[in-house]
N, CA, C and O atoms as a GROMACS GRO file, in nm:
protein
  480
    1MET      N    1  -4.510  -0.248   1.129
    1MET     CA    2  -4.501  -0.190   0.962
    1MET      C    3  -4.451  -0.032   1.004
    1MET      O    4  -4.497   0.056   1.075
    2ALA      N    5  -4.294  -0.052   0.894
    2ALA     CA    6  -4.186   0.073   0.917
    2ALA      C    7  -4.254   0.174   0.867
    2ALA      O    8  -4.301   0.146   0.757
    3LYS      N    9  -4.285   0.306   0.912
    3LYS     CA   10  -4.279   0.419   0.730
    3LYS      C   11  -4.206   0.475   0.670
    3LYS      O   12  -4.100   0.522   0.714
    4ASP      N   13  -4.260   0.482   0.519
    4ASP     CA   14  -4.156   0.550   0.473
    4ASP      C   15  -4.217   0.653   0.418
    4ASP      O   16  -4.317   0.674   0.350
    5LEU      N   17  -4.121   0.719   0.471
    5LEU     CA   18  -4.166   0.897   0.452
    5LEU      C   19  -4.166   0.918   0.278
    5LEU      O   20  -4.215   1.021   0.232
    6ARG      N   21  -4.103   0.808   0.184
    6ARG     CA   22  -4.142   0.924   0.064
    6ARG      C   23  -4.256   0.882   0.011
    6ARG      O   24  -4.299   0.932  -0.092
    7VAL      N   25  -4.353   0.733   0.108
    7VAL     CA   26  -4.530   0.769   0.039
    7VAL      C   27  -4.540   0.902   0.132
    7VAL      O   28  -4.536   0.824   0.227
    8THR      N   29  -4.548   1.017   0.187
    8THR     CA   30  -4.597   1.087   0.236
    8THR      C   31  -4.574   1.239   0.111
    8THR      O   32  -4.648   1.334   0.090
    9LEU      N   33  -4.418   1.196   0.043
    9LEU     CA   34  -4.464   1.274  -0.115
    9LEU      C   35  -4.550   1.185  -0.236
    9LEU      O   36  -4.663   1.193  -0.284
   10LEU      N   37  -4.469   1.124  -0.250
   10LEU     CA   38  -4.612   1.038  -0.356
   10LEU      C   39  -4.695   1.055  -0.353
   10LEU      O   40  -4.760   1.050  -0.457
   11LYS      N   41  -4.770   1.096  -0.203
   11LYS     CA   42  -4.912   1.092  -0.196
   11LYS      C   43  -4.916   1.208  -0.251
   11LYS      O   44  -4.926   1.200  -0.373
   12ASP      N   45  -4.913   1.330  -0.203
   12ASP     CA   46  -4.889   1.453  -0.215
   12ASP      C   47  -4.934   1.473  -0.356
   12ASP      O   48  -5.043   1.526  -0.379
   13PHE      N   49  -4.829   1.418  -0.481
   13PHE     CA   50  -4.828   1.364  -0.597
   13PHE      C   51  -4.970   1.285  -0.716
   13PHE      O   52  -5.039   1.302  -0.817
   14TYR      N   53  -4.934   1.186  -0.594
   14TYR     CA   54  -5.037   1.166  -0.693
   14TYR      C   55  -5.164   1.085  -0.570
   14TYR      O   56  -5.240   0.996  -0.609
   15GLY      N   57  -5.166   1.124  -0.462
   15GLY     CA   58  -5.321   1.087  -0.370
   15GLY      C   59  -5.432   1.126  -0.453
   15GLY      O   60  -5.543   1.081  -0.423
   16LYS      N   61  -5.423   1.205  -0.555
   16LYS     CA   62  -5.653   1.165  -0.586
   16LYS      C   63  -5.642   1.042  -0.707
   16LYS      O   64  -5.751   1.019  -0.760
   17ILE      N   65  -5.575   0.993  -0.738
   17ILE     CA   66  -5.555   0.821  -0.825
   17ILE      C   67  -5.631   0.723  -0.711
   17ILE      O   68  -5.726   0.644  -0.712
   18LEU      N   69  -5.525   0.777  -0.603
   18LEU     CA   70  -5.614   0.667  -0.460
   18LEU      C   71  -5.783   0.687  -0.490
   18LEU      O   72  -5.827   0.785  -0.550
   19THR      N   73  -5.905   0.527  -0.414
   19THR     CA   74  -5.968   0.612  -0.435
   19THR      C   75  -5.990   0.612  -0.253
   19THR      O   76  -5.918   0.553  -0.172
   20GLN      N   77  -6.095   0.686  -0.226
   20GLN     CA   78  -6.101   0.821  -0.094
   20GLN      C   79  -6.045   0.700   0.001
   20GLN      O   80  -5.930   0.699  -0.042
   21LYS      N   81  -6.048   0.576   0.120
   21LYS     CA   82  -6.114   0.519   0.132
   21LYS      C   83  -5.908   0.535   0.183
   21LYS      O   84  -5.864   0.566   0.294
   22GLN      N   85  -5.821   0.499   0.048
   22GLN     CA   86  -5.711   0.367   0.058
   22GLN      C   87  -5.643   0.598   0.116
   22GLN      O   88  -5.601   0.614   0.231
   23LEU      N   89  -5.646   0.652   0.074
   23LEU     CA   90  -5.598   0.819   0.094
   23LEU      C   91  -5.648   0.870   0.219
   23LEU      O   92  -5.583   0.966   0.262
   24SER      N   93  -5.767   0.824   0.305
   24SER     CA   94  -5.825   0.807   0.437
   24SER      C   95  -5.690   0.775   0.497
   24SER      O   96  -5.615   0.856   0.553
   25PHE      N   97  -5.672   0.656   0.480
   25PHE     CA   98  -5.564   0.540   0.508
   25PHE      C   99  -5.463   0.636   0.554
   25PHE      O  100  -5.418   0.672   0.663
   26LEU      N  101  -5.434   0.676   0.378
   26LEU     CA  102  -5.268   0.714   0.396
   26LEU      C  103  -5.243   0.783   0.466
   26LEU      O  104  -5.140   0.768   0.531
   27GLU      N  105  -5.370   0.949   0.493
   27GLU     CA  106  -5.322   1.049   0.632
   27GLU      C  107  -5.370   0.999   0.700
   27GLU      O  108  -5.475   1.060   0.680
   28TYR      N  109  -5.400   0.918   0.790
   28TYR     CA  110  -5.388   0.878   0.906
   28TYR      C  111  -5.268   0.874   0.995
   28TYR      O  112  -5.212   0.927   1.091
   29TYR      N  113  -5.263   0.750   0.879
   29TYR     CA  114  -5.145   0.682   0.925
   29TYR      C  115  -5.020   0.771   0.931
   29TYR      O  116  -4.968   0.769   1.043
   30TYR      N  117  -4.963   0.844   0.846
   30TYR     CA  118  -4.858   0.916   0.802
   30TYR      C  119  -4.922   1.072   0.827
   30TYR      O  120  -4.898   1.124   0.937
   31ASP      N  121  -4.981   1.128   0.754
   31ASP     CA  122  -4.983   1.228   0.858
   31ASP      C  123  -5.031   1.252   0.981
   31ASP      O  124  -4.959   1.324   1.050
   32ASP      N  125  -5.177   1.198   1.049
   32ASP     CA  126  -5.168   1.228   1.143
   32ASP      C  127  -5.063   1.123   1.251
   32ASP      O  128  -4.982   1.179   1.325
   33ASP      N  129  -5.069   1.026   1.249
   33ASP     CA  130  -4.929   0.950   1.344
   33ASP      C  131  -5.010   0.888   1.364
   33ASP      O  132  -4.997   0.849   1.480
   34LEU      N  133  -5.106   0.843   1.317
   34LEU     CA  134  -5.194   0.719   1.353
   34LEU      C  135  -5.164   0.575   1.349
   34LEU      O  136  -5.129   0.542   1.236
   35SER      N  137  -5.164   0.454   1.454
   35SER     CA  138  -5.194   0.347   1.441
   35SER      C  139  -5.279   0.232   1.388
   35SER      O  140  -5.398   0.212   1.367
   36LEU      N  141  -5.158   0.163   1.374
   36LEU     CA  142  -5.314   0.050   1.249
   36LEU      C  143  -5.441   0.002   1.341
   36LEU      O  144  -5.543  -0.005   1.273
   37ALA      N  145  -5.451  -0.018   1.418
   37ALA     CA  146  -5.540  -0.064   1.537
   37ALA      C  147  -5.626   0.068   1.598
   37ALA      O  148  -5.730   0.056   1.661
   38GLU      N  149  -5.559   0.196   1.565
   38GLU     CA  150  -5.652   0.290   1.606
   38GLU      C  151  -5.732   0.320   1.479
   38GLU      O  152  -5.854   0.323   1.464
   39ILE      N  153  -5.584   0.356   1.346
   39ILE     CA  154  -5.756   0.304   1.264
   39ILE      C  155  -5.848   0.234   1.219
   39ILE      O  156  -5.953   0.288   1.185
   40ALA      N  157  -5.834   0.130   1.210
   40ALA     CA  158  -5.860  -0.010   1.276
   40ALA      C  159  -5.944   0.068   1.373
   40ALA      O  160  -5.847   0.133   1.411
   41GLU      N  161  -6.041   0.116   1.445
   41GLU     CA  162  -6.084   0.054   1.533
   41GLU      C  163  -6.150   0.239   1.434
   41GLU      O  164  -6.249   0.249   1.362
   42ASN      N  165  -6.079   0.319   1.460
   42ASN     CA  166  -6.185   0.420   1.428
   42ASN      C  167  -6.287   0.422   1.280
   42ASN      O  168  -6.386   0.490   1.256
   43GLU      N  169  -6.218   0.318   1.196
   43GLU     CA  170  -6.344   0.289   1.062
   43GLU      C  171  -6.426   0.204   1.061
   43GLU      O  172  -6.524   0.206   0.986
   44GLY      N  173  -6.392   0.084   1.174
   44GLY     CA  174  -6.460  -0.088   1.211
   44GLY      C  175  -6.449  -0.120   1.120
   44GLY      O  176  -6.530  -0.150   1.031
   45ILE      N  177  -6.298  -0.120   1.129
   45ILE     CA  178  -6.266  -0.264   1.064
   45ILE      C  179  -6.137  -0.319   1.107
   45ILE      O  180  -6.039  -0.246   1.121
   46THR      N  181  -6.133  -0.439   1.128
   46THR     CA  182  -5.968  -0.459   1.203
   46THR      C  183  -5.841  -0.435   1.112
   46THR      O  184  -5.813  -0.382   1.004
   47ARG      N  185  -5.770  -0.515   1.230
   47ARG     CA  186  -5.592  -0.408   1.221
   47ARG      C  187  -5.563  -0.466   1.078
   47ARG      O  188  -5.532  -0.367   1.011
   48GLN      N  189  -5.557  -0.617   0.969
   48GLN     CA  190  -5.533  -0.584   0.892
   48GLN      C  191  -5.567  -0.535   0.728
   48GLN      O  192  -5.507  -0.516   0.622
   49GLY      N  193  -5.698  -0.529   0.781
   49GLY     CA  194  -5.836  -0.426   0.637
   49GLY      C  195  -5.730  -0.257   0.627
   49GLY      O  196  -5.721  -0.162   0.550
   50VAL      N  197  -5.672  -0.296   0.743
   50VAL     CA  198  -5.655  -0.163   0.737
   50VAL      C  199  -5.466  -0.151   0.686
   50VAL      O  200  -5.384  -0.062   0.664
   51ARG      N  201  -5.470  -0.267   0.685
   51ARG     CA  202  -5.309  -0.302   0.677
   51ARG      C  203  -5.322  -0.282   0.541
   51ARG      O  204  -5.290  -0.194   0.461
   52ASP      N  205  -5.380  -0.390   0.537
   52ASP     CA  206  -5.377  -0.467   0.369
   52ASP      C  207  -5.441  -0.309   0.183
   52ASP      O  208  -5.416  -0.280   0.066
   53ALA      N  209  -5.513  -0.280   0.281
   53ALA     CA  210  -5.517  -0.086   0.203
   53ALA      C  211  -5.428  -0.025   0.176
   53ALA      O  212  -5.402  -0.016   0.056
   54ILE      N  213  -5.329   0.053   0.286
   54ILE     CA  214  -5.225   0.120   0.382
   54ILE      C  215  -5.198   0.063   0.202
   54ILE      O  216  -5.212   0.134   0.102
   55LYS      N  217  -5.147  -0.112   0.206
   55LYS     CA  218  -4.980  -0.178   0.152
   55LYS      C  219  -5.031  -0.156   0.006
   55LYS      O  220  -4.960  -0.100  -0.077
   56ARG      N  221  -5.140  -0.195  -0.018
   56ARG     CA  222  -5.242  -0.098  -0.235
   56ARG      C  223  -5.176   0.004  -0.209
   56ARG      O  224  -5.062   0.041  -0.238
   57ALA      N  225  -5.285   0.062  -0.132
   57ALA     CA  226  -5.223   0.227  -0.221
   57ALA      C  227  -5.064   0.247  -0.215
   57ALA      O  228  -5.020   0.332  -0.292
   58GLU      N  229  -4.983   0.186  -0.142
   58GLU     CA  230  -4.874   0.210  -0.092
   58GLU      C  231  -4.809   0.177  -0.309
   58GLU      O  232  -4.796   0.213  -0.426
   59SER      N  233  -4.798   0.109  -0.231
   59SER     CA  234  -4.841   0.032  -0.401
   59SER      C  235  -4.770   0.095  -0.493
   59SER      O  236  -4.654   0.121  -0.524
   60GLN      N  237  -4.988   0.128  -0.557
   60GLN     CA  238  -5.030   0.181  -0.622
   60GLN      C  239  -4.935   0.322  -0.699
   60GLN      O  240  -4.920   0.358  -0.815
   61LEU      N  241  -4.866   0.391  -0.519
   61LEU     CA  242  -4.803   0.508  -0.557
   61LEU      C  243  -4.675   0.515  -0.598
   61LEU      O  244  -4.618   0.602  -0.663
   62PHE      N  245  -4.618   0.369  -0.533
   62PHE     CA  246  -4.497   0.350  -0.591
   62PHE      C  247  -4.526   0.281  -0.776
   62PHE      O  248  -4.463   0.308  -0.878
   63GLU      N  249  -4.596   0.228  -0.765
   63GLU     CA  250  -4.662   0.217  -0.929
   63GLU      C  251  -4.684   0.352  -1.032
   63GLU      O  252  -4.656   0.350  -1.152
   64ILE      N  253  -4.732   0.456  -0.968
   64ILE     CA  254  -4.719   0.497  -1.073
   64ILE      C  255  -4.631   0.618  -1.035
   64ILE      O  256  -4.695   0.723  -1.047
   65GLU      N  257  -4.500   0.636  -0.990
   65GLU     CA  258  -4.448   0.700  -0.990
   65GLU      C  259  -4.306   0.631  -1.068
   65GLU      O  260  -4.215   0.695  -1.121
   66ASP      N  261  -4.317   0.506  -1.059
   66ASP     CA  262  -4.222   0.419  -1.138
   66ASP      C  263  -4.309   0.418  -1.337
   66ASP      O  264  -4.269   0.330  -1.413
   67LYS      N  265  -4.364   0.470  -1.363
   67LYS     CA  266  -4.470   0.532  -1.522
   67LYS      C  267  -4.374   0.705  -1.551
   67LYS      O  268  -4.288   0.754  -1.624
   68LEU      N  269  -4.489   0.748  -1.406
   68LEU     CA  270  -4.490   0.863  -1.432
   68LEU      C  271  -4.296   0.974  -1.364
   68LEU      O  272  -4.306   1.095  -1.345
   69GLN      N  273  -4.194   0.920  -1.348
   69GLN     CA  274  -4.105   0.987  -1.306
   69GLN      C  275  -4.142   1.151  -1.206
   69GLN      O  276  -4.058   1.230  -1.164
   70LEU      N  277  -4.293   1.159  -1.191
   70LEU     CA  278  -4.234   1.350  -1.098
   70LEU      C  279  -4.199   1.369  -1.025
   70LEU      O  280  -4.150   1.480  -1.003
   71VAL      N  281  -4.201   1.221  -0.893
   71VAL     CA  282  -4.095   1.267  -0.750
   71VAL      C  283  -3.958   1.284  -0.894
   71VAL      O  284  -3.919   1.390  -0.942
   72ARG      N  285  -3.923   1.171  -0.925
   72ARG     CA  286  -3.791   1.203  -0.920
   72ARG      C  287  -3.738   1.309  -1.016
   72ARG      O  288  -3.628   1.360  -0.995
   73LYS      N  289  -3.850   1.359  -1.170
   73LYS     CA  290  -3.799   1.386  -1.197
   73LYS      C  291  -3.745   1.609  -1.086
   73LYS      O  292  -3.648   1.685  -1.086
   74LEU      N  293  -3.893   1.606  -1.015
   74LEU     CA  294  -3.804   1.704  -0.928
   74LEU      C  295  -3.755   1.738  -0.829
   74LEU      O  296  -3.781   1.852  -0.788
   75ASP      N  297  -3.654   1.638  -0.746
   75ASP     CA  298  -3.487   1.586  -0.700
   75ASP      C  299  -3.407   1.613  -0.802
   75ASP      O  300  -3.303   1.665  -0.763
   76GLU      N  301  -3.416   1.594  -0.957
   76GLU     CA  302  -3.321   1.607  -1.040
   76GLU      C  303  -3.337   1.806  -1.064
   76GLU      O  304  -3.277   1.905  -1.021
   77ILE      N  305  -3.385   1.794  -1.102
   77ILE     CA  306  -3.428   2.049  -1.039
   77ILE      C  307  -3.420   2.080  -0.992
   77ILE      O  308  -3.406   2.202  -0.996
   78LYS      N  309  -3.419   1.979  -0.833
   78LYS     CA  310  -3.361   2.110  -0.718
   78LYS      C  311  -3.241   2.032  -0.734
   78LYS      O  312  -3.154   2.120  -0.731
   79ALA      N  313  -3.155   1.870  -0.757
   79ALA     CA  314  -3.032   1.920  -0.746
   79ALA      C  315  -2.940   2.012  -0.874
   79ALA      O  316  -2.848   2.094  -0.866
   80GLY      N  317  -3.013   1.955  -0.985
   80GLY     CA  318  -2.949   2.082  -1.083
   80GLY      C  319  -2.972   2.259  -1.061
   80GLY      O  320  -2.902   2.347  -1.110
   81CYS      N  321  -3.108   2.279  -0.962
   81CYS     CA  322  -3.111   2.463  -0.896
   81CYS      C  323  -2.983   2.460  -0.829
   81CYS      O  324  -2.871   2.507  -0.852
   82LYS      N  325  -3.064   2.351  -0.692
   82LYS     CA  326  -2.879   2.403  -0.606
   82LYS      C  327  -2.652   2.373  -0.721
   82LYS      O  328  -2.532   2.376  -0.693
   83GLU      N  329  -2.728   2.354  -0.821
   83GLU     CA  330  -2.545   2.334  -0.860
   83GLU      C  331  -2.542   2.452  -0.919
   83GLU      O  332  -2.442   2.519  -0.895
   84ILE      N  333  -2.650   2.514  -1.016
   84ILE     CA  334  -2.657   2.638  -1.034
   84ILE      C  335  -2.635   2.679  -0.999
   84ILE      O  336  -2.540   2.744  -1.044
   85SER      N  337  -2.684   2.709  -0.866
   85SER     CA  338  -2.694   2.842  -0.747
   85SER      C  339  -2.526   2.785  -0.676
   85SER      O  340  -2.470   2.872  -0.610
   86ASN      N  341  -2.478   2.698  -0.684
   86ASN     CA  342  -2.355   2.779  -0.636
   86ASN      C  343  -2.208   2.771  -0.784
   86ASN      O  344  -2.087   2.783  -0.764
   87TYR      N  345  -2.271   2.749  -0.908
   87TYR     CA  346  -2.187   2.817  -0.961
   87TYR      C  347  -2.137   3.002  -0.966
   87TYR      O  348  -2.036   3.072  -0.958
   88ALA      N  349  -2.316   3.017  -0.988
   88ALA     CA  350  -2.331   3.141  -0.936
   88ALA      C  351  -2.280   3.231  -0.841
   88ALA      O  352  -2.277   3.352  -0.861
   89LYS      N  353  -2.232   3.166  -0.715
   89LYS     CA  354  -2.153   3.200  -0.620
   89LYS      C  355  -2.095   3.164  -0.690
   89LYS      O  356  -2.120   3.224  -0.795
   90GLU      N  357  -1.968   3.044  -0.712
   90GLU     CA  358  -1.781   3.055  -0.763
   90GLU      C  359  -1.809   3.238  -0.822
   90GLU      O  360  -1.784   3.336  -0.753
   91ILE      N  361  -1.860   3.241  -0.950
   91ILE     CA  362  -1.890   3.310  -1.060
   91ILE      C  363  -1.881   3.464  -0.956
   91ILE      O  364  -1.805   3.561  -0.966
   92SER      N  365  -1.984   3.438  -0.865
   92SER     CA  366  -1.945   3.593  -0.789
   92SER      C  367  -1.845   3.590  -0.730
   92SER      O  368  -1.776   3.685  -0.767
   93GLU      N  369  -1.782   3.517  -0.633
   93GLU     CA  370  -1.631   3.528  -0.613
   93GLU      C  371  -1.544   3.512  -0.670
   93GLU      O  372  -1.456   3.586  -0.627
   94HIS      N  373  -1.490   3.417  -0.804
   94HIS     CA  374  -1.440   3.496  -0.816
   94HIS      C  375  -1.446   3.661  -0.931
   94HIS      O  376  -1.347   3.682  -1.002
   95ASN      N  377  -1.505   3.711  -0.933
   95ASN     CA  378  -1.583   3.864  -0.998
   95ASN      C  379  -1.550   3.904  -0.860
   95ASN      O  380  -1.513   4.019  -0.884
   96MET      N  381  -1.534   3.885  -0.689
   96MET     CA  382  -1.544   4.026  -0.657
   96MET      C  383  -1.389   4.018  -0.709
   96MET      O  384  -1.350   4.089  -0.802
   97ARG      N  385  -1.280   3.899  -0.619
   97ARG     CA  386  -1.201   3.890  -0.655
   97ARG      C  387  -1.042   3.953  -0.778
   97ARG      O  388  -0.926   3.992  -0.773
   98CYS      N  389  -1.193   3.908  -0.903
   98CYS     CA  390  -1.087   3.998  -0.918
   98CYS      C  391  -1.110   4.169  -0.990
   98CYS      O  392  -1.062   4.247  -1.073
   99ALA      N  393  -1.212   4.155  -0.894
   99ALA     CA  394  -1.338   4.354  -0.992
   99ALA      C  395  -1.352   4.322  -1.168
   99ALA      O  396  -1.287   4.394  -1.244
  100ILE      N  397  -1.421   4.234  -1.214
  100ILE     CA  398  -1.427   4.244  -1.334
  100ILE      C  399  -1.522   4.336  -1.307
  100ILE      O  400  -1.482   4.450  -1.285
  101SER      N  401  -1.663   4.310  -1.304
  101SER     CA  402  -1.780   4.378  -1.360
  101SER      C  403  -1.940   4.350  -1.223
  101SER      O  404  -1.996   4.248  -1.182
  102LYS      N  405  -1.958   4.485  -1.198
  102LYS     CA  406  -2.091   4.516  -1.092
  102LYS      C  407  -2.204   4.413  -1.164
  102LYS      O  408  -2.298   4.382  -1.092
  103GLU      N  409  -2.202   4.370  -1.269
  103GLU     CA  410  -2.316   4.366  -1.328
  103GLU      C  411  -2.284   4.188  -1.341
  103GLU      O  412  -2.366   4.108  -1.294
  104ILE      N  413  -2.231   4.170  -1.370
  104ILE     CA  414  -2.203   3.992  -1.351
  104ILE      C  415  -2.267   3.949  -1.179
  104ILE      O  416  -2.340   3.855  -1.148
  105SER      N  417  -2.197   4.074  -1.078
  105SER     CA  418  -2.182   4.029  -0.901
  105SER      C  419  -2.381   4.058  -0.960
  105SER      O  420  -2.454   3.960  -0.975
  106ASP      N  421  -2.425   4.180  -0.980
  106ASP     CA  422  -2.620   4.144  -0.969
  106ASP      C  423  -2.655   4.072  -0.988
  106ASP      O  424  -2.738   4.020  -0.914
  107LEU      N  425  -2.586   3.980  -1.185
  107LEU     CA  426  -2.654   3.911  -1.229
  107LEU      C  427  -2.643   3.736  -1.213
  107LEU      O  428  -2.688   3.647  -1.286
  108THR      N  429  -2.549   3.728  -1.064
  108THR     CA  430  -2.624   3.558  -1.002
  108THR      C  431  -2.597   3.524  -0.896
  108THR      O  432  -2.567   3.426  -0.828
  109VAL      N  433  -2.632   3.737  -0.892
  109VAL     CA  434  -2.724   3.711  -0.756
  109VAL      C  435  -2.864   3.700  -0.811
  109VAL      O  436  -2.924   3.653  -0.715
  110LYS      N  437  -2.935   3.712  -0.889
  110LYS     CA  438  -3.064   3.701  -0.968
  110LYS      C  439  -3.053   3.555  -0.999
  110LYS      O  440  -3.152   3.483  -0.994
  111ILE      N  441  -2.946   3.514  -1.028
  111ILE     CA  442  -2.855   3.363  -1.103
  111ILE      C  443  -2.931   3.211  -1.003
  111ILE      O  444  -2.990   3.110  -1.040
  112ARG      N  445  -2.890   3.264  -0.863
  112ARG     CA  446  -2.891   3.242  -0.730
  112ARG      C  447  -3.030   3.247  -0.684
  112ARG      O  448  -3.086   3.137  -0.676
  113ALA      N  449  -3.111   3.373  -0.646
  113ALA     CA  450  -3.229   3.385  -0.622
  113ALA      C  451  -3.350   3.312  -0.671
  113ALA      O  452  -3.434   3.258  -0.600
  114ILE      N  453  -3.348   3.316  -0.790
  114ILE     CA  454  -3.455   3.255  -0.901
  114ILE      C  455  -3.381   3.024  -0.892
  114ILE      O  456  -3.451   2.927  -0.921
  115ALA      N  457  -3.281   3.021  -0.859
  115ALA     CA  458  -3.203   2.883  -0.859
  115ALA      C  459  -3.295   2.876  -0.754
  115ALA      O  460  -3.414   2.848  -0.766
  116ASN      N  461  -3.222   2.908  -0.626
  116ASN     CA  462  -3.258   2.921  -0.522
  116ASN      C  463  -3.465   2.928  -0.503
  116ASN      O  464  -3.497   2.900  -0.387
  117GLU      N  465  -3.528   2.945  -0.552
  117GLU     CA  466  -3.599   2.963  -0.561
  117GLU      C  467  -3.728   2.869  -0.605
  117GLU      O  468  -3.837   2.840  -0.556
  118LEU      N  469  -3.637   2.827  -0.759
  118LEU     CA  470  -3.778   2.674  -0.835
  118LEU      C  471  -3.663   2.595  -0.684
  118LEU      O  472  -3.718   2.559  -0.579
  119SER      N  473  -3.587   2.589  -0.693
  119SER     CA  474  -3.570   2.442  -0.565
  119SER      C  475  -3.668   2.424  -0.510
  119SER      O  476  -3.726   2.318  -0.533
  120GLU      N  477  -3.732   2.528  -0.407
  120GLU     CA  478  -3.813   2.520  -0.238
  120GLU      C  479  -3.885   2.435  -0.320
  120GLU      O  480  -3.982   2.373  -0.275
   0.00000   0.00000   0.00000
């Protein structure tokens, strides 16, 4: 079963909606990098049982994201912040070439700092 790294992000956003068992299985599989067989042995169930539980949990996470779109919105915010930062850099560089204003230079530094902070 190939690991979808996006599940880790979805788990961070929506993990509390899952059952404790589903969340535990996802954490074992994605965070602790245990195999299905290792999880099955630790939990006293079959490998197929672990696989089915993980697949159901993943499916629920993707379904929740389809409805709420929080991860997609976060990605858009990060992309927007990067774009804002790039524009502020361009303004600052233009300002430096034309020696227009120290205030513009100072403000573009602040804009870039805020944009970078928000995108983290």
